N, C-alpha and C positions, 0 to 999 in steps of 0.2 A: 504494500500500500504506500502511496506517496504521502510524504509529510507536507504539511502546509503551515504557513506562519501562524503563531498563536493568536487566538481571537480575544478581543476585549469583552465579548459577549459571554454570559454565563453558560457553562457546559450543559446545564439542564434548566428548563423552564417549568414552573409549577403554577397551576391554576386550581383553585378550590371553588367549586360551585355546586350548590344543592346536594351536598353529601358526596360528590364525586371529586376526587383529586386526580387531575391529569398531569402526569410528569412527561415532559417532552424532551427528547434528545435534541440538542441545539448545535450540532456540528455537521451541517449538511455538506460542506465542502470536503469533509473527511468521511463521508458516508456513515457518519455517526459511529465511528470506530469505538470499541470498548477499551479505551486507553486506561491507564492507571488513574488518571484524573476523573474520567467518566465513571469508572467503577467505584471510586471513593465517594463521588457525589451521589450515585445511586444508593450506596450503602447508607449514607447519611440520611437520605430521604426515607428509606425503609425503616431505619432505626426510629425516626420520628413517628412513623405511622403505627408502630407497634402499640403505642399508648394513646393514639389519636381517636377519641370516641366520636368526633364529629364526622370523620371520613368513613363512609360506608363502602365505597368501591374505589379502586385505583385503576386508571387507564394509563398504560405506557404507550406513548406516541413518539413521533419523530418528525423533524423538519426536513425539507428537501425531498429528493426523489426516492430515497431508500430508507428502510427502517434501520438496519445496521449491517455492515459488512464484516463484523466480527472484530477480532483483535487487530491492533496496529502492529504489523509484522516488523516494521522498522524499529519501533520501540522495543520489541522483544529482542531483535538481533543486537541492538545497542547495549542490552544488559550484559551479554557475553557470558557471564558466570552462571552456572547451574543454580546455585542457591537463590540468586536474584530472579531467575526465570521461574523457578518453583514458587517464589513468593508472589509473583504476579498472577500465576494461574490459581494459587491458593486464595488470593484476594477475590478473584472472579468466582471461584467455587463457593466461597462464603456468601457472597452477594446473592448468587443463585439460590442457595439453600435458605436464605432469609424469606424468599417469596412464599413458600408453603407455610412458613411460621407466622406470617401476618394474619391478623384476624379478618382483614378485608379480602374479598376476592380481587384478583388482579387480572385485568384484561389487556392483552397485547393488541394494539391497533396497527396493522401492518400495511404499509404501502411500499411498492417497489421491492428491492432485494432484502432478504434476511438470510445471511450466509454465515457459516461456521458458528462462532459464538453468538452471532445475531440470531441464527436459527435456534441455537440452544436456548436463548432467552425466550423466544416465542414458545418453545416446547415446555419451558419451565413455568411459564405463566399459567394460571388456573384455566383461563379461557382465552380465545383469540378470534378476532375478526380480521379479514384481509380484503384488500382491494382486489378486484378481478384481474388486475395486472401484477399482483404480487408474485414473487418467485422465491423459492426456498432451496437451500443446499447445505449439506455438510461437506464442504468443498475442500477441506484440508488435504485429503488424500492426493489431490491433483498436484500438490506441492511437496509430496513426500511426508506430509504431516497428518497422521490419522487423527480425526476429530474425537479424541478420547473423552474429553469432558462433555461435548455435545451428545455423545453416545448415551450418557446417563439419562437425561430427560427424554431423548428420542426413543430409547428402548422401553421407557415407561409410558409413552403416549401411543406409539404405533405398534402394529403387530411386529413380531420379531423379524420376519423376513422383509417387511417394508423398511424398518429401521436399518437393517443390514444393507439393503439396497442403497439407501441414501448414503450411509457411511462408507461403503465399499466402492461405490462408483463415483461419488462426488458430484453426480448430475443434479441439475436444477429440476425442481418440479414446479408446475404452475399452480395457481391458486385453486382451481377446481380439483386437481389431484390432491393437493394438501387437504382439502375438505373431505374428499372421499377416503383418504388414508387416516383421518382423525387428527391431523396436526392443527387444524383450525376448526372453529365452530360454525362460521358463516363467512360467505363471500358477498361483497357488495360493490356496486359501481363506485369508482373513485370519488365522485362528487357526493356520495351518500355514506362514505366510510365512517366519519365521525358520528353521523346520525345513527348508524347501525350500532356503533359502540355505545352510544348513550342510551339507545333503546334497551340493549342488553343490561347496561348498568342500572337503568330504572327498574327493570324486572327484579333485580337483586335488592335494590333499595326498598322495594315493596315487601320484602320478607323481613322477619324479625332479626335484628342484629345479633342477639345472643345465640339464637339457634343456628344461624349461618356460620358464625365464628366457631362454635363447638363442632358443627358438622364438618367444616373444612379441616379442622385439626384431626378429627377422627378419620376422615377420608384418607389423609396422607399417612397417618399412623398405621392403619390396618393394611395398607398396600405392602408394607414391609414385614407383615406377620404371617405365620402359618394360619391355616383356616380356623383351628380351634381358638387360638389366641385372638384372632380378629373378631370372632363371634363373642368371645368373653368381653373384650373391650367395647364392642358395639352394644352389647346388652347392658353393660354398666352405664354407658353413655346415654342410651335412649331412656333408661329408667330414670336417671338423674334429670334428664331433659323433661320427661313426662311429669316429674314431681315439681318442676319449676314454674314460676308465675307465667313465663312466656307461653308454655304449652297449655296451662290452665286457661289463660285468656283465649287462646286459639280454639280450644275445644269448646269452651263456653259459648264463644261466638258462633261456632258451627251449629251447636244445638239450638241457639237462639235465632239462627238464620239472620245474623247481622255481621257487618265487617268487624274484624278484630281490632281492638284498640291497643296496639303495641307501643311501648315506650320508644321514641325515636333514637 
């Protein structure tokens, strides 16, 4: 990737509106590369969101023609020493692992290219909507660099053979294929992409915050368990949920045939 002069603009933009926090990559000339600076800024925003009760949904977006072309290869080559290279990839992995730990659902809004670690980020988000012109690839293999870290969320989102196809060939897939393979939830015309992301966000905002947060946490926990442990955890979680005010209100509203009055 080509280096460009440092920008005076912030690496990320943040907008908070009606319970939705939109975090936007702001390095369009760099194809929104996941530099150390970008990773640190993302981690900082995610850390703030962990205890942010006003934010119900997070949208990850990007300026320019592409979502993210992945790591800055020139930055990595300049590190030279293995411990420094490992530190950068470790920084990226920690940021990725923060996403499933957030209480808010995270939606990737993808236009243009999402490649390598950019594709990894889409796969790691809870949900994703893509422009009809979006393209996705785990393209490192074409440079002799197997996309090892993107393999983690890709293999947990796609079928095993589809994930292996992306990782082994490095070929781009178009948005309709990404939808068919399960990498994204919806495809929309470019001019309606933000609208589609907001529509999905609004569906989530209509659900009770506490139930969605505990459900998201359980969803990711049980994926890593054996079947018996997963059912034990799920049974404990749903029982506690059923005994909580949020479910009592929902069930009472159902029997009374009225809309539930959940705490915002």
